[in-house]
Every structure is written in C-alpha cells, then in structure tokens.
PDB file as gemmi writes it, atoms N, CA and C in Angstrom:
CRYST1    1.000    1.000    1.000  90.00  90.00  90.00 P 1                      
ATOM      1  N   MET A   1      19.671 204.730 248.839  1.00  0.00           N  
ATOM      2  CA  MET A   1      20.677 205.809 247.971  1.00  0.00           C  
ATOM      3  C   MET A   1      21.214 204.792 246.805  1.00  0.00           C  
ATOM      4  N   PRO A   2      20.523 205.093 245.352  1.00  0.00           N  
ATOM      5  CA  PRO A   2      21.281 204.285 244.397  1.00  0.00           C  
ATOM      6  C   PRO A   2      22.850 204.416 244.043  1.00  0.00           C  
ATOM      7  N   THR A   3      23.035 203.448 243.738  1.00  0.00           N  
ATOM      8  CA  THR A   3      25.050 203.486 243.370  1.00  0.00           C  
ATOM      9  C   THR A   3      25.275 203.892 241.799  1.00  0.00           C  
ATOM     10  N   ILE A   4      26.008 205.013 241.827  1.00  0.00           N  
ATOM     11  CA  ILE A   4      26.284 205.467 240.406  1.00  0.00           C  
ATOM     12  C   ILE A   4      27.731 204.474 240.071  1.00  0.00           C  
ATOM     13  N   ARG A   5      27.395 204.266 239.266  1.00  0.00           N  
ATOM     14  CA  ARG A   5      28.669 203.227 238.361  1.00  0.00           C  
ATOM     15  C   ARG A   5      29.432 204.391 237.474  1.00  0.00           C  
ATOM     16  N   ALA A   6      30.561 203.910 237.346  1.00  0.00           N  
ATOM     17  CA  ALA A   6      31.459 204.702 236.480  1.00  0.00           C  
ATOM     18  C   ALA A   6      31.205 204.909 235.155  1.00  0.00           C  
ATOM     19  N   SER A   7      30.533 203.884 234.539  1.00  0.00           N  
ATOM     20  CA  SER A   7      29.927 203.489 233.354  1.00  0.00           C  
ATOM     21  C   SER A   7      28.942 204.889 232.981  1.00  0.00           C  
ATOM     22  N   GLU A   8      28.148 204.802 234.088  1.00  0.00           N  
ATOM     23  CA  GLU A   8      27.331 205.886 234.154  1.00  0.00           C  
ATOM     24  C   GLU A   8      27.743 207.306 234.410  1.00  0.00           C  
ATOM     25  N   LEU A   9      28.600 207.245 234.578  1.00  0.00           N  
ATOM     26  CA  LEU A   9      29.109 209.145 234.778  1.00  0.00           C  
ATOM     27  C   LEU A   9      29.982 208.996 233.448  1.00  0.00           C  
ATOM     28  N   GLY A  10      30.625 208.077 232.548  1.00  0.00           N  
ATOM     29  CA  GLY A  10      31.022 208.381 231.716  1.00  0.00           C  
ATOM     30  C   GLY A  10      30.024 208.486 230.447  1.00  0.00           C  
ATOM     31  N   GLU A  11      28.861 207.830 230.463  1.00  0.00           N  
ATOM     32  CA  GLU A  11      27.624 207.993 229.866  1.00  0.00           C  
ATOM     33  C   GLU A  11      26.977 209.364 229.882  1.00  0.00           C  
ATOM     34  N   TYR A  12      26.949 209.845 231.380  1.00  0.00           N  
ATOM     35  CA  TYR A  12      26.470 211.183 231.379  1.00  0.00           C  
ATOM     36  C   TYR A  12      27.350 212.459 230.671  1.00  0.00           C  
ATOM     37  N   VAL A  13      28.896 212.223 230.998  1.00  0.00           N  
ATOM     38  CA  VAL A  13      29.877 213.202 230.288  1.00  0.00           C  
ATOM     39  C   VAL A  13      29.609 213.345 229.084  1.00  0.00           C  
ATOM     40  N   TYR A  14      29.306 211.971 228.280  1.00  0.00           N  
ATOM     41  CA  TYR A  14      29.161 211.720 226.827  1.00  0.00           C  
ATOM     42  C   TYR A  14      27.916 212.224 226.246  1.00  0.00           C  
ATOM     43  N   CYS A  15      26.933 212.320 227.074  1.00  0.00           N  
ATOM     44  CA  CYS A  15      25.542 212.639 226.586  1.00  0.00           C  
ATOM     45  C   CYS A  15      24.655 212.681 227.658  1.00  0.00           C  
ATOM     46  N   ALA A  16      24.570 213.903 228.049  1.00  0.00           N  
ATOM     47  CA  ALA A  16      23.364 213.926 229.583  1.00  0.00           C  
ATOM     48  C   ALA A  16      22.109 213.594 229.033  1.00  0.00           C  
ATOM     49  N   ARG A  17      21.558 213.957 227.838  1.00  0.00           N  
ATOM     50  CA  ARG A  17      20.418 213.563 227.272  1.00  0.00           C  
ATOM     51  C   ARG A  17      20.203 212.360 227.305  1.00  0.00           C  
ATOM     52  N   ALA A  18      21.123 211.417 226.561  1.00  0.00           N  
ATOM     53  CA  ALA A  18      21.104 210.124 226.473  1.00  0.00           C  
ATOM     54  C   ALA A  18      21.239 209.435 227.881  1.00  0.00           C  
ATOM     55  N   TRP A  19      21.663 209.791 228.827  1.00  0.00           N  
ATOM     56  CA  TRP A  19      21.663 209.341 230.304  1.00  0.00           C  
ATOM     57  C   TRP A  19      20.407 209.280 230.874  1.00  0.00           C  
ATOM     58  N   TRP A  20      19.919 210.645 230.687  1.00  0.00           N  
ATOM     59  CA  TRP A  20      18.540 210.864 230.975  1.00  0.00           C  
ATOM     60  C   TRP A  20      17.394 209.929 230.884  1.00  0.00           C  
ATOM     61  N   LEU A  21      17.435 209.845 229.396  1.00  0.00           N  
ATOM     62  CA  LEU A  21      16.537 209.272 228.734  1.00  0.00           C  
ATOM     63  C   LEU A  21      16.580 207.473 229.190  1.00  0.00           C  
ATOM     64  N   ARG A  22      17.752 207.094 229.337  1.00  0.00           N  
ATOM     65  CA  ARG A  22      17.917 205.998 229.895  1.00  0.00           C  
ATOM     66  C   ARG A  22      17.830 205.497 231.427  1.00  0.00           C  
ATOM     67  N   ARG A  23      18.130 206.292 232.264  1.00  0.00           N  
ATOM     68  CA  ARG A  23      18.158 206.140 233.508  1.00  0.00           C  
ATOM     69  C   ARG A  23      16.771 206.920 234.154  1.00  0.00           C  
ATOM     70  N   VAL A  24      16.216 207.917 233.571  1.00  0.00           N  
ATOM     71  CA  VAL A  24      15.036 208.677 234.346  1.00  0.00           C  
ATOM     72  C   VAL A  24      13.828 208.289 233.517  1.00  0.00           C  
ATOM     73  N   ALA A  25      13.688 208.473 232.215  1.00  0.00           N  
ATOM     74  CA  ALA A  25      12.647 207.826 231.474  1.00  0.00           C  
ATOM     75  C   ALA A  25      12.518 206.516 231.040  1.00  0.00           C  
ATOM     76  N   GLY A  26      13.533 205.847 231.157  1.00  0.00           N  
ATOM     77  CA  GLY A  26      13.524 204.252 230.906  1.00  0.00           C  
ATOM     78  C   GLY A  26      13.325 203.901 229.473  1.00  0.00           C  
ATOM     79  N   VAL A  27      13.877 204.903 228.803  1.00  0.00           N  
ATOM     80  CA  VAL A  27      13.822 204.578 227.299  1.00  0.00           C  
ATOM     81  C   VAL A  27      14.963 203.965 226.779  1.00  0.00           C  
ATOM     82  N   GLU A  28      15.202 202.490 226.537  1.00  0.00           N  
ATOM     83  CA  GLU A  28      16.229 201.794 225.763  1.00  0.00           C  
ATOM     84  C   GLU A  28      17.118 202.139 224.398  1.00  0.00           C  
ATOM     85  N   PRO A  29      18.040 202.208 224.208  1.00  0.00           N  
ATOM     86  CA  PRO A  29      18.399 202.772 222.956  1.00  0.00           C  
ATOM     87  C   PRO A  29      18.230 201.372 222.069  1.00  0.00           C  
ATOM     88  N   ALA A  30      18.044 201.786 220.560  1.00  0.00           N  
ATOM     89  CA  ALA A  30      17.973 200.838 219.731  1.00  0.00           C  
ATOM     90  C   ALA A  30      19.289 200.161 219.314  1.00  0.00           C  
ATOM     91  N   GLY A  31      19.129 198.888 218.892  1.00  0.00           N  
ATOM     92  CA  GLY A  31      20.358 198.189 218.412  1.00  0.00           C  
ATOM     93  C   GLY A  31      21.002 197.319 219.566  1.00  0.00           C  
ATOM     94  N   ARG A  32      19.914 196.763 220.365  1.00  0.00           N  
ATOM     95  CA  ARG A  32      20.434 195.784 221.565  1.00  0.00           C  
ATOM     96  C   ARG A  32      21.067 194.678 220.925  1.00  0.00           C  
ATOM     97  N   GLU A  33      20.300 193.970 219.851  1.00  0.00           N  
ATOM     98  CA  GLU A  33      20.649 192.774 219.185  1.00  0.00           C  
ATOM     99  C   GLU A  33      22.117 192.909 218.850  1.00  0.00           C  
ATOM    100  N   ARG A  34      22.070 193.950 218.133  1.00  0.00           N  
ATOM    101  CA  ARG A  34      23.554 194.318 217.200  1.00  0.00           C  
ATOM    102  C   ARG A  34      24.778 194.680 218.252  1.00  0.00           C  
ATOM    103  N   ARG A  35      24.243 195.168 219.337  1.00  0.00           N  
ATOM    104  CA  ARG A  35      25.623 195.208 220.484  1.00  0.00           C  
ATOM    105  C   ARG A  35      25.895 193.959 221.150  1.00  0.00           C  
ATOM    106  N   ALA A  36      25.050 193.270 221.008  1.00  0.00           N  
ATOM    107  CA  ALA A  36      24.989 191.816 221.709  1.00  0.00           C  
ATOM    108  C   ALA A  36      25.707 191.009 221.033  1.00  0.00           C  
ATOM    109  N   ALA A  37      25.448 190.968 219.635  1.00  0.00           N  
ATOM    110  CA  ALA A  37      26.347 190.119 218.666  1.00  0.00           C  
ATOM    111  C   ALA A  37      27.737 190.910 218.632  1.00  0.00           C  
ATOM    112  N   GLY A  38      28.073 192.113 218.730  1.00  0.00           N  
ATOM    113  CA  GLY A  38      29.348 192.684 218.734  1.00  0.00           C  
ATOM    114  C   GLY A  38      29.828 192.455 219.896  1.00  0.00           C  
ATOM    115  N   THR A  39      29.624 192.333 221.093  1.00  0.00           N  
ATOM    116  CA  THR A  39      30.017 191.742 222.305  1.00  0.00           C  
ATOM    117  C   THR A  39      30.654 190.495 222.011  1.00  0.00           C  
ATOM    118  N   ALA A  40      29.788 189.567 221.474  1.00  0.00           N  
ATOM    119  CA  ALA A  40      30.072 188.120 221.346  1.00  0.00           C  
ATOM    120  C   ALA A  40      31.382 187.938 220.321  1.00  0.00           C  
ATOM    121  N   ARG A  41      31.311 188.658 219.209  1.00  0.00           N  
ATOM    122  CA  ARG A  41      32.586 188.764 218.516  1.00  0.00           C  
ATOM    123  C   ARG A  41      33.556 189.224 218.836  1.00  0.00           C  
ATOM    124  N   HIS A  42      33.668 190.297 219.897  1.00  0.00           N  
ATOM    125  CA  HIS A  42      34.998 190.686 220.788  1.00  0.00           C  
ATOM    126  C   HIS A  42      35.274 189.472 221.303  1.00  0.00           C  
ATOM    127  N   ILE A  43      34.451 188.825 222.016  1.00  0.00           N  
ATOM    128  CA  ILE A  43      34.711 187.700 223.111  1.00  0.00           C  
ATOM    129  C   ILE A  43      35.233 186.778 222.542  1.00  0.00           C  
ATOM    130  N   ARG A  44      34.828 186.256 221.120  1.00  0.00           N  
ATOM    131  CA  ARG A  44      35.791 185.140 220.383  1.00  0.00           C  
ATOM    132  C   ARG A  44      36.785 185.824 219.672  1.00  0.00           C  
ATOM    133  N   HIS A  45      36.924 186.922 219.330  1.00  0.00           N  
ATOM    134  CA  HIS A  45      38.357 187.486 218.968  1.00  0.00           C  
ATOM    135  C   HIS A  45      39.440 187.431 220.033  1.00  0.00           C  
ATOM    136  N   GLY A  46      38.776 187.815 221.198  1.00  0.00           N  
ATOM    137  CA  GLY A  46      39.864 187.658 222.212  1.00  0.00           C  
ATOM    138  C   GLY A  46      40.416 186.451 222.774  1.00  0.00           C  
ATOM    139  N   ARG A  47      39.375 185.363 222.408  1.00  0.00           N  
ATOM    140  CA  ARG A  47      40.129 184.076 222.733  1.00  0.00           C  
ATOM    141  C   ARG A  47      40.912 183.506 221.762  1.00  0.00           C  
ATOM    142  N   LEU A  48      40.775 184.091 220.490  1.00  0.00           N  
ATOM    143  CA  LEU A  48      41.591 183.616 219.104  1.00  0.00           C  
ATOM    144  C   LEU A  48      42.983 184.405 219.449  1.00  0.00           C  
ATOM    145  N   VAL A  49      42.917 185.713 219.868  1.00  0.00           N  
ATOM    146  CA  VAL A  49      44.203 186.148 220.156  1.00  0.00           C  
ATOM    147  C   VAL A  49      45.096 185.493 221.040  1.00  0.00           C  
ATOM    148  N   SER A  50      44.214 185.206 222.657  1.00  0.00           N  
ATOM    149  CA  SER A  50      45.072 184.410 223.521  1.00  0.00           C  
ATOM    150  C   SER A  50      45.478 183.061 222.922  1.00  0.00           C  
ATOM    151  N   PHE A  51      44.697 182.476 221.972  1.00  0.00           N  
ATOM    152  CA  PHE A  51      45.271 180.960 221.418  1.00  0.00           C  
ATOM    153  C   PHE A  51      46.579 181.377 220.760  1.00  0.00           C  
ATOM    154  N   SER A  52      46.439 182.288 219.781  1.00  0.00           N  
ATOM    155  CA  SER A  52      47.328 182.519 218.737  1.00  0.00           C  
ATOM    156  C   SER A  52      48.808 182.685 219.620  1.00  0.00           C  
ATOM    157  N   GLY A  53      48.812 183.421 220.765  1.00  0.00           N  
ATOM    158  CA  GLY A  53      49.889 183.640 221.675  1.00  0.00           C  
ATOM    159  C   GLY A  53      50.503 182.463 222.341  1.00  0.00           C  
ATOM    160  N   GLY A  54      49.441 181.549 222.601  1.00  0.00           N  
ATOM    161  CA  GLY A  54      50.140 180.341 222.984  1.00  0.00           C  
ATOM    162  C   GLY A  54      50.589 179.435 222.225  1.00  0.00           C  
ATOM    163  N   ALA A  55      50.072 179.386 220.669  1.00  0.00           N  
ATOM    164  CA  ALA A  55      50.593 178.853 219.766  1.00  0.00           C  
ATOM    165  C   ALA A  55      52.032 179.307 219.255  1.00  0.00           C  
ATOM    166  N   LEU A  56      52.068 180.676 219.222  1.00  0.00           N  
ATOM    167  CA  LEU A  56      53.295 181.005 218.958  1.00  0.00           C  
ATOM    168  C   LEU A  56      54.513 180.449 219.801  1.00  0.00           C  
ATOM    169  N   TRP A  57      54.205 180.955 221.422  1.00  0.00           N  
ATOM    170  CA  TRP A  57      55.039 180.375 222.092  1.00  0.00           C  
ATOM    171  C   TRP A  57      55.238 178.795 222.140  1.00  0.00           C  
ATOM    172  N   ALA A  58      54.449 177.980 221.710  1.00  0.00           N  
ATOM    173  CA  ALA A  58      54.705 176.730 221.373  1.00  0.00           C  
ATOM    174  C   ALA A  58      55.581 176.164 220.331  1.00  0.00           C  
ATOM    175  N   GLY A  59      55.270 177.021 219.189  1.00  0.00           N  
ATOM    176  CA  GLY A  59      56.274 176.950 218.053  1.00  0.00           C  
ATOM    177  C   GLY A  59      57.493 177.353 218.131  1.00  0.00           C  
ATOM    178  N   VAL A  60      57.750 178.245 219.041  1.00  0.00           N  
ATOM    179  CA  VAL A  60      59.260 178.722 219.580  1.00  0.00           C  
ATOM    180  C   VAL A  60      59.820 177.750 220.183  1.00  0.00           C  
ATOM    181  N   PHE A  61      58.951 176.944 221.200  1.00  0.00           N  
ATOM    182  CA  PHE A  61      59.709 175.842 222.033  1.00  0.00           C  
ATOM    183  C   PHE A  61      60.158 174.472 221.089  1.00  0.00           C  
ATOM    184  N   VAL A  62      59.097 174.433 219.916  1.00  0.00           N  
ATOM    185  CA  VAL A  62      59.367 173.272 219.219  1.00  0.00           C  
ATOM    186  C   VAL A  62      60.853 173.601 218.208  1.00  0.00           C  
ATOM    187  N   PHE A  63      60.605 174.960 218.022  1.00  0.00           N  
ATOM    188  CA  PHE A  63      61.900 175.111 216.999  1.00  0.00           C  
ATOM    189  C   PHE A  63      63.332 175.090 217.859  1.00  0.00           C  
ATOM    190  N   VAL A  64      63.257 175.643 219.112  1.00  0.00           N  
ATOM    191  CA  VAL A  64      64.331 175.796 220.204  1.00  0.00           C  
ATOM    192  C   VAL A  64      64.929 174.023 220.512  1.00  0.00           C  
ATOM    193  N   VAL A  65      63.982 173.397 220.783  1.00  0.00           N  
ATOM    194  CA  VAL A  65      64.380 171.866 220.821  1.00  0.00           C  
ATOM    195  C   VAL A  65      64.524 171.644 219.618  1.00  0.00           C  
ATOM    196  N   GLY A  66      64.112 171.517 218.487  1.00  0.00           N  
ATOM    197  CA  GLY A  66      64.840 171.038 217.196  1.00  0.00           C  
ATOM    198  C   GLY A  66      65.849 171.420 217.024  1.00  0.00           C  
ATOM    199  N   LEU A  67      66.379 172.741 217.202  1.00  0.00           N  
ATOM    200  CA  LEU A  67      67.651 173.214 217.110  1.00  0.00           C  
ATOM    201  C   LEU A  67      68.571 172.924 217.839  1.00  0.00           C  
ATOM    202  N   LEU A  68      68.238 172.483 219.129  1.00  0.00           N  
ATOM    203  CA  LEU A  68      69.462 171.821 219.927  1.00  0.00           C  
ATOM    204  C   LEU A  68      69.494 170.633 219.548  1.00  0.00           C  
ATOM    205  N   LEU A  69      68.391 169.714 219.448  1.00  0.00           N  
ATOM    206  CA  LEU A  69      68.818 168.245 218.905  1.00  0.00           C  
ATOM    207  C   LEU A  69      69.378 168.079 217.551  1.00  0.00           C  
ATOM    208  N   TRP A  70      69.527 169.232 216.644  1.00  0.00           N  
ATOM    209  CA  TRP A  70      70.193 169.222 215.537  1.00  0.00           C  
ATOM    210  C   TRP A  70      71.575 169.682 215.834  1.00  0.00           C  
ATOM    211  N   LEU A  71      72.034 170.370 216.840  1.00  0.00           N  
ATOM    212  CA  LEU A  71      73.318 170.746 217.172  1.00  0.00           C  
ATOM    213  C   LEU A  71      74.048 169.795 217.843  1.00  0.00           C  
ATOM    214  N   PHE A  72      73.207 169.070 218.796  1.00  0.00           N  
ATOM    215  CA  PHE A  72      73.826 167.993 219.628  1.00  0.00           C  
ATOM    216  C   PHE A  72      73.666 166.559 218.960  1.00  0.00           C  
ATOM    217  N   SER A  73      73.363 166.518 217.962  1.00  0.00           N  
ATOM    218  CA  SER A  73      73.300 164.996 217.222  1.00  0.00           C  
ATOM    219  C   SER A  73      74.413 164.792 216.512  1.00  0.00           C  
TER     220      SER A  73                                                      
END                                                                             
C-alpha cells in the first residue's frame, strides 16, 4: 500500500487534476529549474536572517559591555 503524504493531500485539495497528472499519469510540471532556484534563494535568505539575528544580539552585548565600562570607569 503506498504512503500518502500530507503534501499530496494538500496538492489534491488544491487541484485534483494536477495531482492526477503528476501521480497517476506521470507528467511533471514545467519550471523545475525555476523552483529549484527559488528554493535555493529561500535557504540563502533564511541563513542571512539567522545571521542578522545573531549579529543584533552581539551588538546589544557589545553596547551593554561598553555602557558598563563607561559607567564604572
């Protein structure tokens, strides 16, 4: 018995014909390269967002240390 994934259910609910074409008829949708490039861009963007969050906290830490050094010197 084949496993049905949640993404397949979502695809079927969105467009049953597209699901049938892909899963039963074996027709792949056009634009595979474009989707792969978009996925790569999203991954790169996610890494930049994570880095910027770390940079923000590093900046706050440096500011607090500088403020404490200024106050107690």
